[in-house]
Each structure stands twice: as structure tokens, then as C-alpha cells.
KOLPA-476990 format. One record per residue (C-alpha): x, y, z; residue number from 1. Coordinates in nm, 3 decimals. Layout:
       xx       yy       zz  resi
        X        Y        Z   NUM
...
***
This chain:
       xx       yy       zz  resi
    2.002    1.575   -2.134     1
    1.743    1.368   -1.949     2
    1.849    1.126   -1.682     3
    1.777    0.763   -1.764     4
    1.508    0.617   -1.541     5
    1.594    0.315   -1.333     6
    1.311    0.064   -1.328     7
    1.159   -0.056   -1.004     8
    1.288   -0.410   -1.063     9
    1.647   -0.281   -1.081    10
    1.590   -0.070   -0.768    11
    1.462   -0.374   -0.580    12
    1.760   -0.582   -0.693    13
    2.001   -0.308   -0.584    14
    1.828   -0.284   -0.244    15
    1.847   -0.663   -0.206    16
    2.215   -0.680   -0.299    17
    2.306   -0.397   -0.063    18
    2.109   -0.547    0.227    19
    2.252   -0.893    0.156    20
    2.603   -0.747    0.147    21
    2.551   -0.571    0.479    22
    2.408   -0.889    0.631    23
    2.705   -1.091    0.508    24
    2.950   -0.831    0.638    25
    2.803   -0.849    0.989    26
    2.710   -1.219    1.009    27
    2.973   -1.384    0.785    28
    2.700   -1.636    0.700    29
    2.606   -1.661    0.333    30
    2.275   -1.839    0.406    31
    2.153   -1.553    0.623    32
    2.281   -1.301    0.368    33
    2.100   -1.478    0.083    34
    1.780   -1.500    0.289    35
    1.792   -1.125    0.360    36
    1.884   -1.048   -0.002    37
    1.589   -1.253   -0.132    38
    1.326   -1.113    0.104    39
    1.445   -0.754    0.074    40
    1.425   -0.781   -0.304    41
    1.074   -0.927   -0.288    42
    0.948   -0.670   -0.035    43
    1.087   -0.373   -0.229    44
    0.955   -0.517   -0.557    45
    0.606   -0.558   -0.411    46
    0.603   -0.196   -0.292    47
    0.624   -0.057   -0.644    48
    0.380    0.237   -0.652    49
    0.254    0.123   -0.992    50
    0.156   -0.214   -0.844    51
   -0.074   -0.085   -0.570    52
   -0.376   -0.285   -0.685    53
   -0.191   -0.617   -0.698    54
   -0.052   -0.544   -0.350    55
   -0.408   -0.481   -0.228    56
   -0.523   -0.807   -0.391    57
   -0.245   -0.999   -0.213    58
   -0.344   -0.841    0.120    59
   -0.705   -0.950    0.064    60
   -0.592   -1.300   -0.033    61
   -0.400   -1.340    0.293    62
   -0.696   -1.201    0.487    63
   -0.923   -1.462    0.331    64
   -0.679   -1.739    0.422    65
   -0.624   -1.614    0.775    66
   -0.990   -1.554    0.852    67
   -1.113   -1.887    0.718    68
   -0.833   -2.121    0.810    69
   -0.731   -2.032    1.162    70
   -0.958   -1.991    1.455    71
   -0.845   -2.038    1.810    72
   -0.944   -1.992    2.172    73
   -0.731   -1.966    2.483    74
   -0.891   -2.019    2.819    75
   -0.714   -1.961    3.144    76
   -0.718   -1.853    3.501    77
   -0.505   -1.558    3.604    78
   -0.503   -1.451    3.969    79
   -0.838   -1.616    4.028    80
   -0.999   -1.457    3.722    81
   -1.117   -1.691    3.447    82
   -1.081   -1.562    3.090    83
   -1.124   -1.667    2.729    84
   -0.939   -1.505    2.441    85
   -0.973   -1.610    2.080    86
   -1.084   -1.555    1.726    87
   -1.390   -1.729    1.591    88
   -1.450   -1.846    1.239    89
   -1.596   -1.568    1.025    90
   -1.920   -1.583    0.836    91
   -1.905   -1.698    0.474    92
   -2.040   -1.361    0.354    93
   -1.723   -1.190    0.472    94
   -1.519   -1.427    0.256    95
   -1.742   -1.358   -0.044    96
   -1.705   -0.980   -0.006    97
   -1.328   -1.011    0.036    98
   -1.308   -1.234   -0.274    99
   -1.512   -0.983   -0.477   100
   -1.286   -0.701   -0.361   101
   -0.983   -0.909   -0.455   102
   -1.131   -0.968   -0.802   103
   -1.191   -0.594   -0.841   104
   -0.835   -0.517   -0.735   105
   -0.698   -0.770   -0.987   106
   -0.917   -0.621   -1.260   107
   -0.797   -0.267   -1.177   108
   -0.438   -0.391   -1.181   109
   -0.497   -0.547   -1.523   110
   -0.640   -0.219   -1.654   111
   -0.352   -0.022   -1.506   112
   -0.088   -0.253   -1.654   113
   -0.250   -0.225   -1.998   114
   -0.275    0.155   -1.949   115
   -0.652    0.144   -1.994   116
   -0.742    0.285   -1.652   117
   -0.900    0.631   -1.687   118
   -0.643    0.891   -1.588   119
   -0.864    1.087   -1.350   120
   -1.014    0.790   -1.171   121
   -0.754    0.748   -0.896   122
   -0.542    1.058   -0.946   123
   -0.514    1.364   -0.729   124
   -0.781    1.626   -0.797   125
   -0.666    1.985   -0.771   126
   -0.895    2.278   -0.705   127
   -0.884    2.585   -0.925   128
   -0.922    2.912   -0.742   129
   -0.990    3.249   -0.897   130
   -0.844    3.583   -0.808   131
   -1.120    3.772   -0.628   132
   -1.048    4.107   -0.797   133
   -1.021    3.999   -1.160   134
   -1.206    3.664   -1.152   135
   -0.906    3.514   -1.335   136
   -0.789    3.159   -1.258   137
   -0.461    3.159   -1.074   138
   -0.302    3.174   -0.736   139
   -0.466    3.367   -0.458   140
   -0.254    3.599   -0.253   141
   -0.394    3.517    0.089   142
   -0.267    3.840    0.243   143
   -0.431    4.060   -0.018   144
   -0.727    3.878   -0.172   145
   -0.884    3.678    0.108   146
   -1.057    3.880    0.374   147
   -1.225    3.695    0.655   148
   -1.547    3.862    0.759   149
   -1.574    4.106    0.465   150
   -1.922    4.135    0.323   151
   -1.806    4.279   -0.012   152
***
């Protein structure tokens, strides 16, 4: 009998409830417990392996916001040494490339959710080795079949 699969949404809710319960047990504050429950549920939900492209799109979105919105510069004098530390505004071309990458990630997520993404496109590729004596596909016995330095 096959085990029933628990969906990622249920797993994230369970993780949130457990973390919220632990937070409430230690803090006795329901606001802190609810805050931890909410954010744990969201973080676990967003780390669903099937949602990797949407997660990448969100990361690119926040990069676009951070790189275009905030630029700063700190100037100071420390032990007689003057310094400047900061981040400048990025060029508009960087934002365009990031937006295109975000669009591609959203498109790949759409294809993956509709199960239209080609199976071999982002899957693990395995090599097929042959047995050196019989030239038959299969496992190689490294102690017997592979000889370093043999010219045969």
C-alpha cells in the first residue's frame, strides 16, 4: 500500500504551527507566536522545490527594487584617515537585463506549473558507461575493468 503524499502547502502549515507553538511556549506572547507562525509558513511555502522558478523571479524582483531605489554614501574620518563607503545607482541596462531574466523565470514557472516544460531540460543527466570486456551497458567494476595506464 502506497503512502499518501503530503502536499507542500500542508507541510508549510505544519511547520508554521509547530514553530508558532514553540514560540508561544517560550514567550507566552500570542502576537510573537502568530508572527513567527506566519513567516515560517511563508518561508517554507516559498522553498517548495517545484516553485524554484517563481522563487528566482522574486529574488530578481527584489534585486531590481534594491538596486534602483536605494543608493547611499557614508563619508567619515577614522583615526585621521578619510574614507567613503557606499553604493551608487546602477545603470539602466542592468535593470533591463534583470527584468528580462525575471520574465524568463516567470515563463518557465508557468510552463512548469502547466507541466509543459520539457522533461530533460533542467533534469539531471546521467552518463551511461559500458563494460570494457563485453561492451554492454551497465555498471563498471572499477577494481576489475578500469586499468589506469593500460594500453590494451
